[in-house]
N, C-alpha and C positions, 0 to 999 in steps of 0.2 A: 431384071434380067429372066429372061424365059429358061425355065430349068424342069425338069421331070424325070423320073425314074421309070424307065420302061421294064427291064427286067433284075431280079436277082437270081444268079445262077451259081450253085454250088456244084463243082466237080468232084463229083464221090469217088472214094477209092476203089469201088467195084466197076470204074470205066463208065459209069451211068452219070447223068445229070439231072439236078433238081432244080426246077425252075418256079419261079414266081413272077406272075406278070402285073404290071400296074399300068391304069390309064391316066393319061393327062387331065387336069381341070375337073379331077375327081375325088372324093374322100375314099381311098382304097381301104376296104376293112379287112382285117384278118382275125378272126374271132374263134373261139374254141376254149378247150380246157385248159388248167395249168398245167406247167411243165411239158409243153409242147414245142417250145421254141419261139413263140412269138416275140418275146423281148430280146432273143439273139439277134433277131433280124436287124436291130438298130446297132447291136454291137459288130454285127459282120458290115453294115455300111460304111460306119466308123471306121474300121480295120481296112476297106479297101480305099479309103479316102485318106490314107497316110497317118493313121493314129500310130503313135510311137510304143503304146501299149495296147493290150487288148482284153476285153472281158468276155471273150467267148467262152463258153463251158468246154472243156475238155473231153468231159464224160458224153457220150454219144454224138457231139455235134463235131468237134473239132477232131477227134479220133477218126471219123468217118469222113472227114472231107479233106481233097489234096489241095484244092485252089477255091478260092471265094471271087465272085465276079459281079459287077454290076454293070447294066447297059444305061445309058444317062441320055439325054437329050439337052444341049447349053446352046442358046442362041441359034436354034433351026441346025445344029450340028451335032451327029449320032457318034458317041464314043462307048468303047467297051473297055473297062478296067479291071483287071484280074490280080489278085495277090496271092503267093502261095501261102499257105496255111502256116500258122507258127507252131512251133515245138515247143510245147508247154507255155511256159512266161514268156520266151524269145520269139519276138516278132521277125518276121520274113522280109528281106530287100528285095525280093526277086518279083517284079511286075510284068504283067503282058497287057499290052494296050494296041488297040485298034482304032486309027483315026476316022474310020466310016463305020464303026460301030459292030463289025462281023463279031460274030461269037465263034471260037474255034470247034470243032468238031470233036477233038480230043482233047486231050490234058493240055493246057496252056504250056509254053515254053517263054521263058523270061527274054525280052527283047528290048526293053528300055530302062534305064537308071531312074531312079526315084527322083533327083532333081530335076531331070529332062521332063518328067511326067508333070511335077508340080508345076514347073514354068508353064507348059500348055494350058493347065486349067488356071493357072493365075491370071493369064491373060484374057481369057474369058470371064473371069470374076473382074477384072477391070483394076488389076493389081498389078503395078510394075514396079520399076526400082525407085519410084519417088514415093511409093506408098510406105511410109516408116513409122514406126513407135514415136511419139511425139515425146513423150518423158519416159525414164527408165523405172526398174524397181528391183528386187531381188532376183528375179527369174528372168524378166526381160530388159535387156539393155537399150538405154536411150538409142533412138537412130537405127535400132535394128529394123530389119524389113517385116511388114506386116504378113502375116500367114493368112492363107484364104479360110486355111481351117478355124481361125479365131472367128470369123462371122458366122461359121456353122452354130454357135452358141446360140444364135437366134432362129435356128431352123429343128430344135429338138425338145421336147419336154417328155422327160423319161418317168418311168414310175416311181422313181426315188424323190421327185422334186413336185411331181404334179399335185400333193396335197401339203406341200411343206409352207409353213407359215411366214417363213423370212427369207428363205432363197426361191429364186424365179428361174434362174438359169442352171444349165447342167455344168458340170466339171467344176465347179467352185472349191472342191476340197484339193483340186490341182492347182497348185500355185501359179504357175503359168498361165493357165487360164482365168485365173481370179484377179492376176494383174491385166490381162490382154482385154477383159470385159469393157472396164473404163476408158481403156484407149483406143478401142475401135467403134464404141458406141455412137458416137458423135459421127464418123464417118457413115455409119451403118444406117442412122435413120436421116441423114441429110442436115443434122445441123451443122456439121463442118463438110468443107472439101479438101482435097488434096491440094490445090492450087491456094487455098487459103492458109492450109498448114503450112505450106513449102514457104510463103510469105513470111508468117509468122517466124518460121524457124530461121529464115535468112534475116531478120530482124533481130532475133535474138543473137546470131553469129556477128552480125555488125555491132550490136551493143556490147558483146563479150570483148569484140576487137577493141572499140571504143575505151571500152575498161583498162583492157591490157595496155593500149597506149598512154591513157592518163597515166597510170601506175608507173610506166617505163620514163614520161617526162618528170613527175613526181620525183623517180629514183634519182634522174640526171639533176634535177633542182638541188635535191640534198646532197649529192656528190658535191657538186658546186660549193655547196656551204660548209660540207665539211673540207674542202680543199681550201678555201680560204680561212678556215679556222686554225688549220694546220701549216696554212703558206709560210707565216712568218717564222716559226719554228724552224721549217725546213731550209728557207733561206738562210737563217742563222746558223744552223748546222754546217751548210753547205760553205759558208765563208770562215767558219773555224777550222774546216779541214781544208781550206785555201781553195776550194773548188770555185769560188767568184770574188770578184774585187768588193773590196768593201763600201764601195760607192754606188749610189743608185737608186731609183725607186722600185716600187713593187713589180711594177709592167715591165722593167728593164731586167730583174731580176728573173722574170719569168722567161724572158727570151734569152737570156744568158744560161739558165737550166738547161733549156730545150738544146742549145747549141752544146752545153756541157754533155748532154745525155746522149747527143748523137755522135761526139767526137771523143767524148771520154778525157779530155785533155784537162790536167790540172793547172789553174791558174797560180800564178805567184803571189802569195800574201804579202803586202807592203803597210806596215805599221796599222794593221787592223786593231790590235788592242790597245794601241795609243790611242786611236781615233774612238774607240770604245769608250776608255776612261774620259776622253775630252768631251765626248755627249755626255756621260752621266753627269761630269763636272757641270756641263751647262743647264742640263735638266734640274739640278739641285739648286743652282743661283736664280733661274727662273721660277723653281718652285718657292724659295724664299720670297723673292720680289712679288711674285702674287700673293704670298700669305701676308706680306708686310702692307702692301695695298688694301688687300681685304680687310685688314685689321684697320688702317687708317680710316677706309671707308666706312666702317662700323663706327669708329669714335666720332667721326663727322655727323654721322647721322643721329647718332645722341646729343652731340653739340645742338644741334638745329631743334631737335626735339625738347632740351632745356631751354633754348630760346621761345620755342612755341608756348612752353608752361609760363615763361617769364612774361610774353605777350599777354597770355591769359590774364595775369595777374594786373596787369596794368590796363584792362578794359574797363577800370574804377574811373580812369580820367574822363571816357565816352560819358559814363554816367554822371560826373560832376559837372560835364558842359551842358548836358541835356537839363539839369536841374540848377542851373548857375544862379538863378534869382533867390532859390531857396538856403543857398550854402553861406553860412557865416564867413566871412573873408577877413584875413589879418591883412598886416603889412605887407608880408612876403606871399602872399597868396597867388597872385599872378606869377610871380617868377618861377615857384616851385610847380606850378601845374603848367607852364610853357615847357620848363625842362623834361618833366614826365612825358609830355606830350611828343616831344621832339624824339626821345629814347622809344618811345612805342613805335613811332613811324619807321625808324630804322629796325628794329627787331622786326616786325612785321614785312619789311622789305626781305631781309636776310632770309626770313623763314618761307617766303612765298617765291621769291626767285630762284630758278636754278642757275646756279654761278658757273663759269668756266671751269672750275674747279671739278664740280660734279662729272661734268662731260670727259674732261681730259683723264680722270683716273678711269671712269669705267671703259674710254676706248683703250686706254693702256693694258687695261686687266685683259680684254679681248684679246690685244694682241699679241699679248705674251702667252694667252691659254693656246692660241692657234701655233705659235711657235713651239709650244710646250708638246703639243701633238705631233708636229712634225718631228720633234726631236725624239719622242718615246717611238714612233714607227722606226724610223731609222736605228734607234738602239737596239730596238727589239730583232732585226734582222741583220745585227753586226755580232761578229764571234766575242764571247767572253773570255776565251782562253785560244791558245794555240794547240790546235791538236794534229795528229799525224797518224795515218793509216798505218798498221804494223806491216801490211803486205798489200798487194794489188788485189787479193780476195774481198778484204774488208771493202776495199775502196769501190769494186763493181759490184758488192753486195747492196753497199749505200746509192750508187747511182741507179741500180735496178729499184731501189725502193723510191727513190726521186722520180724515174721514169713511170711507175706505178700511178703515183699521186698526179703526174704531170697528165696522164691520160685522163683523168677525170676533168681536165681543162683543155684538152685538145679541142681544136676548131672542131673535128669532127662531132664532138659532143654537142657543141652548140649546133651544130649542122643538124644533128638527129633531133634536138630538140624543137627545132624550128619545124623539120620536116615531120614531127608526130603530129605539131598543131595543123599543119597544112592536112595531114592523113585525118586526122580528127574532125576537122571541118568538111572534108570531102564525103566522110563515111556519115557523118550528120545530115547531110544533103541527100545522100542514098536512103538513109532512112526515113524523109519528108516525101520520098516518094514510093515508098513500100506502104501501102494501105491495106491495112487489114481488117476485115470485116468482124464485126462485133459479133462475138460468137454468143456473149450472154444474152443478147436481144433474139438471136435466133432460138436460143435453146427455151427461152421464155413461152415465144410462140409455138415451138413444138410440143411443149409440156401441155399448152392450152389446147392444141388441135388433138392431141392423143387422148387426152381426158374428154374433150367433145365426143370423140369416136366412141371411147369405150362406155360414154352415158348413154348412148344408142344401145349399146349391148346391154347395159343392164334395164334399159326399160323393156328390151326384147324378151329378155328371160326374168323378167320381174318376179313372176309368180314362184320361181324357183329358189329365188332369195331370202323368201320369208321375212324375217324382219327387217333386212338390210334393203328391199325392193326400192326404197324412196332414197335411198343414200347416194351421196355424189362421189364419183371417181376422183383419186388423187393419188397423183404417181409423185414418188419421193425418187429424184432424180438422182441424188447422191448415193443413194443405196439400191438403185434399180429393182423398187418392190412398188408393186399397187395396193394401195390402202383406200378404204371407204371412209369418207366424211358426214358427219351429219350434216342435214340441209341446214343452209344459214348459221353454219358454224365453223370455228378453226379445228374443231374437237375432231381427232383422226381417231375411229374406232379401232379396238383390238378385236377382231373377227374370230368368231368362235367356230366351230365344226369344219371337218376336212372338208365337206361338201363345198363350202364356200371358198376355202381356199383354192380346190379346184376351179371353180368357175372365175376366180380372180386370176388364175395361171391363164385359162383359155382367153380371158378377156385381155390382158396384156400382150400375148403373142399374137392375136389377132390383130389387136389395135396396132401394134409395130409394124406388121407386115402390110395394114392398108397404108399406113403413111408412107411405108416404102414405096410401095406401088405407086401411089399418088405421085410421089417424088421423083420417079423412075430412077432410085438409087441402083448402081451396077455392082455393087457388093455382095448383096444379099440374096441368094437363090429362092427363088418362089415355090418354098416346099415347107411342109410343116409334118413332122413325125411325132405321133402323140402315143403314148404308152398306158394304156388301161385308165381312162380318166373317170371310167365307172368305179374304178377301186374303192370309193369310199362307200358304197352302196352294195358291193360284191363280197367286202370283208366283215367279218364278225370282229368283236373287239380283242380276240385272241391272234386277228391278222390271217385267219384261215377264211378260205373263199366259200362262200355260199351257193348253194344250187339256185336259187332265186331270191327275189327282191321283193318288196313289198309295193304296192301300187303309188303310194306318194312318191317312195324314193325313183321309181320307175318313171314317173312324172318329170322329175329333175333331170334323169338320164336322156328323156325325150326332148326336154327343153335345150340341152346341150347338144345334142343333136340336129336340131333345127338350129341353133345358133351357127353350128359349122354349115350346114348346108346353106344357110342364106349368105353365109360370108364368101363361099366360093361363087355363089350367083353374082353377089355383088362384084367381086373381083372381074367377073367377066363383064360385066357393066363398065367397069373402067378400063376395059381394053387390056387387062392383064390375063396372065394365066396362073393358076394356083392348083398345088397337088397338095393333098393330105394322104399321109399313111397312118392307119389307125391300128393298133392291137388292142383287142379287147375279148369280153366274155359273153358279151350279149349276143342276142338270137337275131339274125336278119330282120325277122318280122318286126323289129324294134324303129327300124328306119323304112319302113314301108311308106309309100306316100312321098318321100323324099326323093327329089331330082337329081341329085350329084352323088349318090353314093354307088360304088361297086363293091361286090363282093369277091374279095379275091381267093381264099379257100377258108375253110372251117376245119381248122385241127381238132378232130375228134374221131373217137372209133378207130384208132390205129393211124389216121392221117395225122402227120406232124410234119416239122420242118424236115426232120430225118425219119420218114415212116417206119411202122412197124416193121414192113414185110421189106425192109432194106436190102436184105440177103436174096 
C-alpha cells in the first residue's frame, strides 16, 4: 500500500496554525532537546487515526490546541483528517474530513461521523466486511470486524519499547491490542489471506453444522430407544384404562394409540383381566414344561456320560483280542468274551449316535421358548387390573402423555433422521470442495525468509553488535520476538544491553516491512515512526539525557542511521515507497553523507511543537 504523511497541522487557540512537513521516501527527522513535544507527535497521529484514548500532554500542548490534523497520501489520493482536541481525558468524536486533502484556512468544523470516516480509510487499507477476527478472546469477539488500527501495530516503535528485551510491539498493555496482534499478524505479513480465512471459517461452520446434525440424529435414535423401552408399559396402562382392546401386537397397538390420541375415544374393555390371567396360566404351564424338558435333557446327558464311562471300562476286551495267544483260556472264555464284546458295541453305538430323542426334545424346547416369548410380550401389554379415570381431566392428561411419547415415534421423526443423514452427506461433499491452504507451511517459509532478510541486516551492522556480530537471526513466531542464536547451535542467547535490544527492534520491523513490500500486502501502510532509537546512548544510568555521547556509541548510532538509509534505498529498488519519521536528540551532522534523510525541524532554543513565542 502506498502511504505517507505530508503534514501535521495543529490549529492553535490563537487562530494560528502550527505545521510540520514530511517528505515521501525519506527518513524525516525531528531532533532537539527533551520536553519539546517530539514524542507527542506520535500520540497526535494516533489520536487523529481514531484512538479511543489519548496520551497527549495536557500541559502546554493540549491546552493550546483546538484541533489536531494530518494530511496523508494513500494510494495516490490525498486526504486531510482533523479531530477536535480532547477535554482532559475525554476524547472528542468531532471530525473534519477533506477527500482532496484541503486544509481549512480557519478552525475546522465537524463534517463527518467517525464510522463513516473509518469506512473510507478501511477501503484504502483493503479491509471490507469479510476481513474479520478468526478467533476471539476476552477483549475481541470471534467474527468481529478487523480494524485497520490493528495493523498500525507494525508502524510504530515508541520509546517505551525500543529497548525492551521482551516486547517488540506497542500497545501490548492494552488487552484489545494484545489480543489483536496474533489475530492480524498472518494477514499482515502474507502468511494467510482473507480468501483462505473465509474458506477455513466456512469449513468450521460446516463442521459445526455436521456435529449439530449428528447430535440431533443421535438424540432421535435415543428417543426411539427410550420409546420402545416404555412402549409395553404405555400399551399396558392404556389397556387397563380401557383405551385399547386387549388383543393385537405392538404395531397394531401403536396405530390404535395414534387413533386414540386423535379422537380421544374410549374403547370398551371385554374380558381383559380374564385374558391376562389366562396368559399368565399358559406362561406358567410352558415354563414348567420347559423346566421339565431341560431337566430330562440333563438327566439323559448324564445317562450317556455313564454309558461312556462303562464303554471305557470295556476297552479291556479289545486289549484281550490283541493279545489272544498270550491269554490263558478256560472252558467258558469264549462265551464270556463274546458277551462282553456285544455289550461294548451296543454301548459305543448308543454313545456315538444322536438319537431321535435328542433332536425331538431340543426342537420342542425351542418351540416352547418361542411361544413363551410371545405370551410374555402379550402379557406385558395386557392390563393387570381394571382401572377407571376419576374424571375426563385425568383421562386427557394420560392421553397427552401418550401423545408426547408417540411424538418420538411419529413418521416425521424418522423422516428427520433420514433427512439429517442426507444433509450430513451433502455437507461432507461440500467440505471436500473447500480446499484450505496449509498455513503452517506458509508460516515456515515466512519465518525462513524473514530470518534471511534480518541476517543481511546483522551483517550490515555487525561492527555495532560487538559479541553478537556473527550470531544468527531467530524469529520466535509464537511470542512475536526476534532473538539471536549461536552459530551452528539451537541455543538462543539472552542478549544483554539496551543497545542490542534497540538493534533487534530495528531489524525486526525493517524485516517485516521488506516482506510486506515484497509480497504487496495491502493491509499495512508503508511507513514507520521511530521514537528515539539513540536512547540507549543518550541516557545515563539514572535515565537522564546526556549532552553528548562517546565516539564508540556514536559509531553505533551511525550504523543504525546507515541501516535505515540503506533500507529506504532498497525499498525504492523493489518498486515500493517507504517513509520514516524519526524523533531524535542527535545532530544533523550525524547523518551527513546519507542520501535519504530529511530534517523536518530542530526543536531547540525556544522552537518546539508549541513554540515559546506562541503568544
